[in-house]
MARKE-300359 format. One record per atom (N, C-alpha, C): x, z, y. Coordinates in steps of 0.2 Angstrom, whole numbers, plus 5000, padded with zeros to 4 digits. Layout:
XZY/...
This chain:
465152665565/464952625568/464652565562/464052525567/463752475565/464052425559/463852395554/464252345552/463852265554/464052225552/463752165553/463152145553/462752175547/462052175548/461452205556/462052215559/461552275564/461352215567/461652145568/461152095571/460852055570/460652065562/460252035561/459552015562/459151985562/458551985561/458152005558/458251995551/457852025546/457752095547/457252135546/457252215544/457552235539/457352195531/458052225525/458652215529/458652165533/459652185534/459852245537/459252255543/459552305548/459552345546/459052375540/459052455537/459652455532/460352385531/460652425530/461252415536/460952415542/461752395545/462052465547/461852525545/462252595547/462752605540/462952575534/463052585528/463752585530/464252615527/464952605528/465452555523/464652525520/464952455515/465052385522/465352365520/465452315525/465352225525/464552225523/464052195523/464252115526/464152075522/464052015526/463251985525/462951925528/462551915526/462951855522/462151815519/462451765517/462551685519/463351665523/463351615524/464151595523/464151535523/464751485521/465451535525/465551575529/465951615531/466051645527/465651695524/465451735517/465851715510/465751695511/466051635505/466451615505/466951595511/467651565510/467951635511/467751675514/468051745513/468251745508/467951785503/467751805495/468251755492/468251665494/468751635491/469551645491/469451665500/470251665501/470551755497/470151775497/470551835494/470351855487/470151805485/469951805479/469651865477/469151895479/468551925478/467651925474/468051955470/467351935465/466751945473/466151935471/465451925475/465051995473/464752045475/464352085478/463852045479/463252025477/462652015479/462252055480/461652095483/461252135482/460752115485/460152115483/459452045486/459052105485/458452105490/457752135493/457552115496/457052185499/456852165505/456452225508/456052225512/456152265517/455552335515/455052325511/454652385508/454952415502/455352375499/455552385491/455752445493/455452525489/455352575486/456152585484/456552565477/457152575474/457452535480/457552475483/457952455488/458152515494/457552545494/457752605500/457952665498/457852685492/458252745488/459152715488/459152665486/459952655483/460152645492/459852615496/460152595503/460552655503/459852725504/460152805507/460552825502/460652805494/461252835492/461852815492/461652775484/462452735483/462952695489/462352665492/462752625498/462852655505/462552725505/462852775511/463452815506/463752815501/464152855499/464752825501/465252865503/465952865507/466652815502/466452845494/466952825491/466652755486/465952755487/465852685484/465852625489/465852655496/466052595502/466752585501/467352625500/467852625501/468052585495/467852595490/467952545483/467852475484/467052465487/467052425484/467052365492/467352385497/467552365502/468452345502/468652345497/469352345496/469152285489/468752285485/469052275479/468452215478/467852205483/467152175483/467052125489/466752075490/466452045496/465752075497/465352135498/464652135498/464252085503/463852055497/463352005503/462552035503/462252045507/461652065508/461151995508/460551995503/460351925506/459351985504/458951965511/458251975510/457851895507/457651955500/457251885495/456851845498/456351885507/456051855508/456151775513/456851795518/457051745522/457151685515/457651695510/457951645504/457851685497/457151645496/456851655489/457051605485/457551555486/457851515483/458351545480/458851585486/459251615480/459351665476/458651705480/458151775473/458151725468/457851665467/457651635461/457951625458/458451605459/459251565454/459651655450/459751705457/460051755453/459551805449/458951805449/458451845447/458351815440/458351745440/458351695431/458951735430/459451715432/460151725428/460151815425/459951845430/459751915428/459651925421/458851905422/458451895416/458751875409/459051815411/459451785405/459951845402/460351885408/460751915407/460551995403/460252025405/459652085403/459052075400/458752035398/457952035398/457552045403/457852065408/457152095413/457552105418/457052095426/457252105432/456952155437/457252135443/456752185447/457152205452/456852235460/457352245466/457252305463/457952345467/458652285470/458852235466/459152175467/459352155463/460252145464/460352165460/461152165461/461752125457/461852085458/462452035455/462852025455/463652005450/464152005453/464251915450/464851885457/464551825457/465751815455/465651745452/466451745455/466351705461/466951715466/466851675472/467051595473/467251575466/467551505466/466851455465/466351475461/465851435459/465051455460/465151525461/464351565462/464151585456/464351585451/463951585445/464251645443/463651675442/463551785440/463951785433/464151845433/464551855425/464351935425/463951995429/463552025426/463052035432/462552085429/462152115436/461652155434/461152215438/460652235437/460252255442/459852315440/459452345448/459752395451/459252445450/459552505453/460052545451/460652555454/461052575453/461252675453/461152715450/461152795454/461952795455/461852835463/462852855462/463152905457/462852935454/463152965449/462352955440/463052945436/462652945430/462052955429/461352955429/460852955427/460252925425/459752955421/459252915420/459252825415/460052865410/460352805405/460552755409/460452775414/461152725418/462152745423/462352715422/463152735421/463152735431/463652765432/463752785442/463952725444/463652715449/463952645454/464852635455/464852685456/465752675458/465952655450/465752705444/465952675437/465752615436/465252575438/465252515436/465752465441/465852495449/466452465448/466952425449/467152495446/467852505442/468152455437/467252485432/467352435425/467452355426/467052345432/467052275435/467352235439/467752285441/468452245444/469052225438/469152275435/469652285429/469552235425/468852215423/468652165420/468652115421/468352095427/468552025430/469552015432/469952055433/470352035434/470952045426/470652085422/471252065415/470752035408/470052015413/469651985404/469451895407/469651865412/469451805413/469251775407/469751755401/469151735396/468451735394/468451785395/467851835394/467551815399/467451825406/467151795411/467151745413/467451715410/467251615409/466751605403/467051655398/466151635392/465451655396/465751695398/464751735400/464651675404/465251665411/464651625415/464651555414/464751535410/464651475407/464051465401/463851505398/463251515394/462551515401/462851565406/462351585411/462151505417/462651495417/462551405420/462451355414/462451355410/462251295406/461451315405/461351385404/460551395403/460251395411/460451385417/460151385422/460151315421/460651275422/460351195422/459951175416/459851175413/459651165406/458851185410/458551235411/457951245415/457851225421/458251195426/458151155431/458151075429/458251055421/458350985422/457550975418/457450905416/457150875412/456950905406/456350885404/456150895396/455650845394/455650845388/454950765385/454250815387/454150755387/453150745393/453050765385/452250835386/451750835381/451250805385/450850775382/450150725382/449550785388/449450775393/448950805397/448350835394/448250855387/447750825386/446950895386/446350875384/446150925384/446151015381/446450975376/446651045371/447151085374/447851055379/448051085382/447951125388/447451085391/447151125397/446551185395/446251155390/445751245388/446151285386/446651275380/447151345379/447251365384/447751345388/448151375393/447751415398/447051385398/446451445402/446351485400/446151475392/445751545387/446551585389/447151575388/447651605388/447851645395/447551625399/447451665406/447151725405/446251695404/445851745403/446051815397/446551785392/446751845391/447151885390/447751865397/448151885400/447751955404/447251925408/447051975412/446452015409/446352005403/445852045400/446152105393/446852095395/447452155389/447552185394/447552255389/447752325392/448452355386/448752385395/449552395391/449552485392/450152505395/450152565396/450652565399/450952545402/451352515409/450852525413/451352475419/451152455428/450552435425/450152425433/449752375431/449752335437/449552255439/449852215444/449152175444/448952155450/448452105451/448652045448/449052025446/449351935443/448651895444/448651885451/448151815453/448051775453/448651735451/448551655446/448451675440/448451705438/448151695431/447451695432/447051755436/446351765437/446151705441/446251645445/446051615447/446151545442/446751545437/446551515430/446251515427/445751605426/445051605420/444851605423/444651605430/444151575431/443951515431/444251465434/444451395429/444051385423/444251415421/444051415412/443451445411/443251485413/442351515412/442051465411/441851385415/441451345415/441651305407/441951285403/442451255400/442151305391/442151375391/442051405388/441251395381/441351395375/440751425372/440451485375/439751485372/439551565376/439951615374/439951635368/440351695370/441051695371/441351645371/441951655375/441851645382/441551605383/441251615391/441051675393/440751725389/440551785391/441151815392/441651825388/442251865386/442651835394/442751785396/442951745402/442751785408/442251765407/441751805416/441751885416/441951925409/442051985408/442752005410/443251965407/443851975411/444051975417/443751925420/443651885428/443451945430/442652005429/442552035432/442752105432/443152125428/443352175425/443952175430/444352135430/444952115434/444552135444/444152095444/443952115452/443852175452/443352215446/443252285446/444052355449/444352325443/445152345444/445052365451/445252285455/445652315462/445152315464/444552325467/444152355471/444052415471/443852445466/443652515463/444352565464/444852535461/445552555459/446052595465/446452635463/446952675470/447352605471/447352545470/447752505471/447452465478/446852505479/446352465485/446552535490/446752525496/446452585500/445752595503/445552645500/444752645501/444652685506/444952705509/444952725517/444952675521/445352635522/445552605527/445752515525/445752495520/445652435518/446552405516/446352355512/447152325510/447352375503/447552295500/447952335492/448552325494/448452385489/449552405488/449652355481/450152355481/450652315478/450552325470/450552365468/450252395459/450152445459/449952465454/449852545451/450452565445/450752625445/451052625441/450652665433/450252655434/449752655430/449452615425/449152635419/448752565416/447952575417/447952645422/447152655424/447052625430/447452605434/447452565442/447152625446/447652675445/447552765448/447952755452/448552785452/449052785459/449552725460/449452695465/449952635466/450652645468/450952595467/451752595470/451452565480/451452615485/451052625491/451152555494/451652525496/451752465498/451252415500/450952385505/450452315504/450952255507/450852215504/451152135505/450652115507/450652065510/450252025514/450051965507/450451955505/450451895498/449851915493/449851975493/449552005486/448852005490/448552025497/448052035498/447751955500/448051915502/447651835504/447651835496/447851845491/447651815485/447051845482/446951935484/446551945481/445951955484/445951895492/445451925494/444951835490/445451795492/445251735489/444751745482/445251785479/444951785470/444151835469/444351885474/443551915475/442951865479/443151845484/442851805485/442551735480/443051695475/442751645470/442351685466/442451755464/442151795461/441251795461/441351805470/440751805472/440251765473/440551705474/440251635474/440151635469/440551645462/440151615455/439751645453/439451695458/438851755453/438951815454/439551855456/439751915455/439651965461/439151955462/438851995469/438952055468/439452095468/439452175466/439552185473/439252235474/439552275484/440052285483/440352305479/441052345479/441652275481/441452215478/441752175481/441852165488/441452135490/440952135498/441352185500/441352255501/441852305501/442452295504/442952265497/443552275498/443752245502/443452165502/443452125507/443652135513/442952145516/442752175523/443152215526/443352255520/443952325523/444752295525/444652255520/445452205519/445452195528/445152145526/445052105533/445152155540/444852205540/444952265546/445552275546/445952285540/446352325538/446852265543/446952195540/447252135544/447252145550/446752135552/446452135561/446852195565/446752225561/447052305566/447752305565/447852315559/448852315559/449052275558/449152205557/449352155549/449352075556/449152075562/448852035565/449152035571/449751995573/449951995581/449651965585/449951985591/449551965597/449451895599/449751845593/449851775595/449551745589/449151805585/448851775580/449051765571/449651775572/449951765565/449951835561/450051815557/449951895551/450851915549/450851985551/451552025548/451452015542/452252045537/452352005531/452052075525/452252155527/452152195525/452252275529/452052325524/451952395526/452352425520/452852485522/453252525517/452752565514/452952565507/452752625502/452852695506/453452725509/453652785511/453552785519/453252845521/453352865528/453352935528/453652975533/453853035537/453153075536/453253135535/452653195534/452853205542/453353235543/453453245551/454153225554/454153205561/454653165565/455353185561/455153265559/456153315560/456153295553/455953255549/456153245540/456553195542/457153225536/457753165535/457453085533/457153105526/456953065524/456053045522/456052965522/455152965518/454752985514/454252985512/453853005505/453652955501/453652925497/453252865494/452652915496/452052865499/451252875500/451152905504/451552945510/451452985514/450853005518/450852905519/450152915525/449452875522/449652885516/449052875509/448652925508/449052955505/448853025499/448153085503/448053145500/447653175502/447653245499/447853305503/447953385498/447353395498/446953435493/446153435490/446053485498/446653535501/446253595505/446053515511/446553465513/446353425518/445653405519/445253375512/444553365512/444253425511/444453485510/443753525511/444053575519/444553545522/444453555528/444053505534/444153435533/443753405537/443053365533/442753385529/442153365528/441653415524/441053425527/440653455526/440753485516/440153525515/440153535508/439753475504/439453475509/438853405504/439353345504/439653325509/440253245510/440653265504/441053315502/441553335497/441353315491/440553365489/440253355482/440153285480/439953245486/439753165485/440353135483/441053155488/441753115486/441553145480/441753195477/441953215471/441553195464/440953165468/440453135462/440853055462/440853045466/440952965468/441652945467/442152975466/443052975466/443253005462/443752995461/444353045457/444353105461/444353145461/444653215466/444553285460/444853295462/445053375458/445553415462/445453465463/446153515465/446853515463/446853485459/447653485453/447853425456/447353365461/447653305461/447753255457/448053195456/448253155452/448853115453/449153125458/449953115460/450253165465/450653205461/451153265462/450653315470/450253325463/449853365468/449353365473/449453295474/448953255480/448353185477/448053185479/447353165477/447553075481/447453035475/447352955476/446552935474/446352935479/445552905481/445552835476/445052835472/444952785466/444252815464/443852745463/443052745464/442952765456/442352785454/442052795448/441652755445/441352725448/440852655446/440652635452/440552565451/440352515454/439752515459/439452465463/438852475468/438952495475/438552525479/438552515485/438652575488/438952615492/439052685493/438652705498/438552765497/437952805504/438252775509/437752795514/437752805523/438252885522/438152915519/438452975520/439152975518/439352945510/439952955508/440452915513/440152835516/440452795521/440552845526/440352875529/440252935535/440952955532/440953015528/441453065526/442253015525/442152955523/442652905525/442852895532/442352885534/442752885542/442952935543/442952995543/442953055545/444053055542/443753035536/444853055532/445052965537/444852915538/445152875545/445452895549/444752945552/445052995559/445853015558/445953075555/446353095550/447053055553/446853025547/447452985547/447752935552/447052915557/447352865561/447252875570/446852955569/446853015575/446252975581/445752925576/445152905578/444852875576/444152865575/443652865568/443452795571/443852765573/443652655574/444252635577/444652585575/445152555581/445052495578/445252465584/445152385586/445852355585/446352395585/446952385584/447452435581/448152445580/448352475578/449252465578/449452485582/450252455584/450752485578/451052435576/451452415571/452152475572/452452495568/452852545568/453552495566/453952485569/454552415567/455052455564/455052515564/455752535561/455452605560/455952655556/456052715555/456152775562/456452735565/456852775573/455952755576/455752715576/455052715582/454452755578/454652745571/453852765568/454052855569/454552875569/454852955571/454652985579/454852915583/454752935590/454052925594/453752905592/453252875596/452752925595/452352955599/451852995596/451152965594/450852985588/450452945584/449852995586/449052975584/448753025587/448553045579/448653005574/448653065568/449153045564/449453045558/449853045554/450352985556/451052985552/451552965556/451452885551/451352825553/451452765547/451852745545/451752685539/452352675537/452752615539/453152595539/453552535545/453252475542/453052435548/452652345548/453452325547/453452265543/453952215542/453552165547/453652175553/453452115557/453352035558/454052005554/454251965552/453551885551/453651845551/452851795548/453251755544/453051745537/453151695534/452551645533/452851565532/452351535533/451851535526/452351535520/452051535513/451351595513/451751665515/451151725515/450751715518/450651695525/450251675530/449651645528/449951575523/449551515522/448951565516/449151605511/448951645506/448351655508/448351705516/448051755522/447551695522/447651645526/447251595527/446751565522/446951545515/446851515511/446051585509/446251615512/445951695506/445151695512/445551705518/445051715521/444551655522/444751605523/444351545520/443951535517/443951575511/443451545505/442951605507/443151665509/442651725509/442351705516/442451675524/442151665526/441551615524/441651575521/441251515518/440751565514/441051605510/440451645505/440251695507/440451725513/439851765516/439451745522/439851695524/439351665531/439751725536/440551725537/440651755541/441151715547/440851665551/441251625555/441851675560/441851735560/442051755564/442951775559/442651775553/443451795548/443751705548/443251645547/443551595548/443851585553/443751615561/444251615567/444851645566/445151695562/445351745561/445951685557/445651665554/446251605549/446351555554/445951525559/446251465561/446551485568/446751555570/447051575575/447651585572/447851605564/448451625563/448751535561/448351475560/448651425556/448751385564/448351395568/448751345576/449451385576/449351455575/450251475578/450651445574/450451445568/451051405562/451051315563/450551305565/450651215568/451051205574/450951275579/451151255585/451751275585/452351325581/452751365581/453351355577/453251315570/453551325566/453851235565/453751205568/454051145566/454351125572/455051115570/455651095575/456051055572/456150995578/456350905576/455850905569/455950885565/455450835559/455550885552/455750965554/455451015548/455051055551/454751065544/454351145545/454851205543/454851265548/455351315546/454551375544/454951405540/454951465536/454751515540/454951555543/454951625548/454951615554/454851665557/454751665564/454751745567/455451765570/455451835570/455451825579/454951865581/454751885589/454751815591/454251765589/454251695593/454751635591/455451655586/455651615585/455951595580/455751535577/455751505573/456351475568/456351515561/457251515558/456951505550/457451465547/457651455540/457151415537/457351345538/457151285535/456551305530/455851275528/455551285526/455751285516/455251305512/455651295506/454751285503/454951235497/454351225493/453751255493/453851325494/453351375493/452851385499/453251345505/453151345510/452751285516/452951235510/452651175510/451951185508/451751205499/451051185497/450751235499/450751295499/450451345500/450051335508/450351285515/450451285520/449851235521/449951165516/449451125514/448751145511/448951185506/448151215501/447651255508/448051275512/447851315516/447351255522/447951225523/447551155528/447051135525/447051115517/446351095516/445951135513/446151175515/445151245513/444951235521/445351235527/445151245531/444651175533/444851105529/444551065530/443951045529/443951085522/443351105519/442851155525/443051195525/442551255528/442351215534/442851175537/442551155544/442151085543/442051065538/441650995539/440751025539/440651075541/440051085547/440451175548/440451145555/440351185563/439651205565/439851275567/439151315569/438651325565/438051355566/437451375561/437551325553/437551405548/437451355542/436651395539/436251365537/435851405531/435951455528/435451485527/435551545520/435551495515/435951535510/435951485502/435251475502/434751425499/434151415500/434051445490/433351485491/433251495485/432851445482/432751455472/432751415467/432051375471/431351435474/430651385476/431151335483/431451375487/431451345492/431951255490/432251265486/432651195487/432151175485/431651195478/430951125476/430751115481/430351155486/430151155492/430251095496/431051105498/431451045500/431450955497/431650985491/431450915489/431050885490/430350895490/429750885490/429750825498/429950895502/430050865509/430350805510/431050815504/431550755504/432150775510/432250825510/432650855515/432650925516/433450965518/433351015521/433451015528/433351025533/433451025540/433851095543/434351105542/434551185546/434751145554/434851205556/435351205563/435851185561/436251125561/436951145559/437251085567/437551115570/438051085575/438651055572/438750975573/439250955568/440050935571/440350975569/441050955573/441550915568/441850845569/442050805564/442850825566/442850845575/443550865576/444050905573/443850955569/444151015569/444350995560/443850965557/443950955548/444550875549/444450845553/444950785554/445650815557/445650875560/446350895563/446650945556/446250955554/446950995548/446950955544/446450895543/446650825538/447350825540/447450795546/448150765549/448550805546/448450865549/449050915547/449250915539/448950925538/448850915531/449250865528/449050795528/449550725527/450150715532/450350745536/450850755539/451350785534/451250845533/451750895530/451550875524/451350825520/451350835513/451850775514/451750695519/452350665519/453150695520/453250725523/453850775525/454050805520/453650855517/453750885509/454150835504/453450775504/453850735500/454450675500/454650685507/455350655508/455850705507/455950765508/456350825508/456450845499/455950875497/456050915492/455750885485/455250815486/455150775480/455850765476/455750765468/456150755463/455950665461/456150615464/455950565461/456250535454/456650565451/456950535446/456650605438/456550665442/456250715437/455250725438/455150705443/454550735446/454350815446/454050815451/453850875455/454250895460/454150945462/454550965470/455351035469/455851015471/456451045474/456151125475/456251175474/456151245480/456451225483/457151195487/457251195495/457951125494/458151125499/458551055502/459251075495/459451015494/460151025492/460851055495/460951095492/461651125496/462051145492/462551165497/463451165491/463351235489/462951295494/463251335490/462451385485/461951335483/461851355478/462051345471/462051385465/462051335457/461951285455/461151315455/460951235453/460251245458/459851165457/459451145463/458851165458/458351215460/457751235456/457151165456/456951185450/456151155452/455651215448/455551245454/455051315449/454451285449/454151325442/453551315441/453251375436/453651415436/453251495433/453051525439/452451575438/452051605442/452451675443/452351725448/452651775448/452051825455/452151845456/451751885463/451351825467/451651785468/451151735471/451151665465/450851625467/450651555464/451451515465/451651475461/452251425459/452051365465/452551345466/452451325473/452351215467/452451225465/452251155459/451551155457/451251205454/450451225452/450351205458/450451245465/450151235471/450051165471/450551125473/450751055475/450250995471/450251025467/450050975462/449250975462/448951015463/448351025466/448150985471/448551005475/448550975482/448250885483/449050865477/448950805477/448350755474/448050805470/447350775468/446850795471/446750835476/446150845483/446550785489/447050785491/447050725495/446850655493/447150645485/446950585482/446050585481/445950635482/445050625481/444850635489/445050645493/444950625501/445050565503/445750545501/446050475507/445950425500/445850435494/445650385492/446350345488/447050385492/447750345491/447750365484/448050325480/448150295472/448950335471/449350345476/450050365476/449850425476/449650465478/449650545476/449150565469/448750515467/448550535461/449350525456/449550485457/450150445455/450550515454/450950525458/451350595459/451150655456/450350665455/450050725453/450250715445/450150675443/450250635437/451050655434/451450615436/452150625435/452450705434/452050745439/452350805441/451750865436/451350835433/451250865426/451550845421/451850795419/452150755415/452850805413/453050825418/453750855419/453750895418/453050925419/453151005415/452651035411/452550975407/452050955402/452351025396/452851015396/453351035389/453351095391/453351145397/453351215398/452451225399/452051175399/451451205397/451351235391/451451185387/451451215377/451651245376/452251255378/452851315376/452551375377/452651385386/452551475385/451951435393/451151435389/450751465394/450651515397/451151575396/450951635397/451551645406/451851565406/452351565413/452051535419/451551485417/451351435423/450551435423/450151485425/449451495424/449151425430/449751435437/449451385442/449451295439/449851295436/449851245432/449451215427/449051255424/448551255421/448051245427/447951275432/447351275436/447351195438/448051175441/448251085445/448051045438/448151045434/447951025429/447151015427/446951055426/446151055428/445951015433/446051015441/446050965446/446250915441/446750895437/446750805437/446450815434/446050825429/445650805424/444950795423/444950845430/444150845431/443950855439/444250805440/444250795450/443650765451/443250795456/442750785459/442450775465/442350705469/442050715474/441350705477/441150745481/440550755483/440350715489/440050675490/439850645497/439050655499/438950665502/438250715507/438350705513/437550695512/437450715522/437450785523/437450825529/437750875530/437150925528/436350905527/435950965525/436150965518/436250945516/436250945508/437050975505/437550935510/438250985508/438351075510/437851075515/438151145518/437951195512/437451175506/437351225502/437851235496/438051185498/438651175492/439551225494/439351215501/440251255503/440251315500/439651365499/439451405496/439451415488/439351375485/439451375478/440151365474/440251375468/441051385464/440951315462/441551265466/441451195461/442251175461/442551225457/443151255456/443751175456/443551115454/443951075455/443751005459/443251015464/442950955468/443150975477/443150905480/443150925486/442450895488/442250895495/441550895500/441650855502/441450775505/441550735511/441050715515/440750745522/440250705525/440150645523/439450615523/439350555520/438650545524/438750495529/437850485534/437650425531/438150355526/437850295526/438050315517/437350325516/437150315508/436650265507/436650255501/436150205500/435350225501/434950205502/434250215504/433850245499/433650315502/433350345497/433950395493/434650395494/434950425491/435250505495/435550545492/435450615496/436450615495/436650625491/437250635488/437550575483/438250565483/438650525479/439250565475/439050565468/439850605467/440250565461/440650575463/441050535460/441550565455/441850545450/442250585444/442950525444/443450565451/444050525450/444050475451/444150455447/444150345450/443750305448/442950345446/442350295444/441650365452/441250335452/440450365451/440150345449/439650395450/439050395448/438350345450/437850355447/437250325451/437150365458/437150345463/436850385470/436250425467/436450485469/435650535468/435250545472/434650545469/434150555472/433650595475/433950655473/433750715472/434350775472/434050835474/434450885473/434450905466/434050915460/434150905454/434550865451/434650825453/435150755448/435750755453/435950775458/436550795464/436950855458/436350885457/436750965451/437050945446/436650915443/436650885436/437450855436/437350805440/437850755441/438650795441/438450855448/439250885448/439250925442/438950965440/438851035435/439250975428/439150915427/439550845421/439950835423/440250815430/440950805430/441250835434/441350915436/441750965434/442050985426/441551005421/441650995414/441650935408/441950845412/441950815409/442650835404/442950875406/443650855400/443450875392/
């Protein structure tokens, strides 16, 4: 008989609906029940595309003996971390304090009276193996510990709670100096240039901070920072982490060579990677592999991850079924190739070129099968692209597809008559923060590659959010089948405001913009005193995005700003949260506070309202000790500090603004200006002061370069 989770909106929770464990969702009722029976809470947190979450669901959580003991001795609660990142953040931090490491599934044990944890771990096997105890043994030992060692339980809890509270409190401020900024940006470049013997993650917040740091470094250091960024871009675009056949990036690779991925595809990774590669392109790293990776990822997004309403789905699983008769899905089955398949579907010439350009060996590189990884950068030949389209047809059942329906569950995946392979399950919920990351990525790529069609994809998703996620006076984080759910958290506000500001910049000029002029063309234009592209100017679109950004910022400030401490709380004050966090750490996504502070500086530049700049300074000072003590934790704060110290506003007429939209301007906002002093083409302002009006393109560019590096 299905348990309570059968009625949940979350795909992750519903995946546990057939477990014999008497699961509750996180709620006041569940906590009250635990307190009434004095049962310790077993809190299990994961997400739908998590491989080891799926393994534990099929093993320990489906075991009858474990379920019987769990139901009698604990109050089991399931949480989808994508629904409640606030809960996940608190207890992941607690787990890391206890064990020195974290990950999902996150399984942690809480006292019912105060919800403070006293033990935790990640994956627990049914029987003792991998150096881990069997789960039933863990449950029995912990229940005995809870009943007979209350003094020790309280001691563990007190230490954990104290450290959680310290992490959420105020620290002494450090000067927001040039040295702090440059050290932090250089540290991020070092992070993405380092190699290890373990898994390889995109780590885009570090990559974006490193891109910011390139312009500050001395000649040798600048080369090293730029080289680190380019290498990270190549690892992503050439590696097995990228689906070379159909587009989209997997979550990470399990090796240091970027070869074999952990196969789930997360929207948040793809949005960030698209923006990072587009930034590299704008900065002059115009590698064909970057353009191909972006273009194919947008195709994947519109084909498989975009609803008919325009928003983007959350994720695709790592595992899929080989046949409809299989009891369990296999990791990577949808994506990998047997050598015999390649010989069957490709000509000898195609296979020879594929083998030359990709890591193709008969023995395979992943459990006897092949993950395609490119051997070198550059363009692919027409014949090789044709061979990859043949493999696309094998996988999807057609050589080209505009759309591909999602499989919302394993049952649907097995029942539907697919033309090719059985696809992985797609989690079709809409998450505002993750959609916003993709909107920003699409917007940056659209500007850099002059692709208005990509911009329209971003606009459609943004319109859905603005039209459907506001209920009453609050933004909501999730949407399930047209229904908004869960009050927005700090990352939703911060990332959506950033996306709106990105759209505001992209839509300053609507219509046809000219191709970036060459140096001789710029000289000719300067001599003619004008560039005269065919531009249709639409002020309404740009103003529309800005008006919504301002409205959301006011809402963000009202509900989540900490007037006493500075910075933004992760979520509203709630009785069911042990602490109210103000997270500044970057994880797989940039920290809400890092993004929010940069937004505040951008809003100051656009509006001239000094209140935004004051908040930005207060927040940076609130986190400055963290920046000085642990630069490895907070690259997005250094990006925000760069905005604060080097904020630049460029006011120019349309004909001079258009080329700037494609340039790397890491801490600049653009503004259309039709009323400049006579003879002037632009006005470049450095935060609270402006340069003399620029009367030539050369003068304008020199002023911009100086303003962006004045730290």
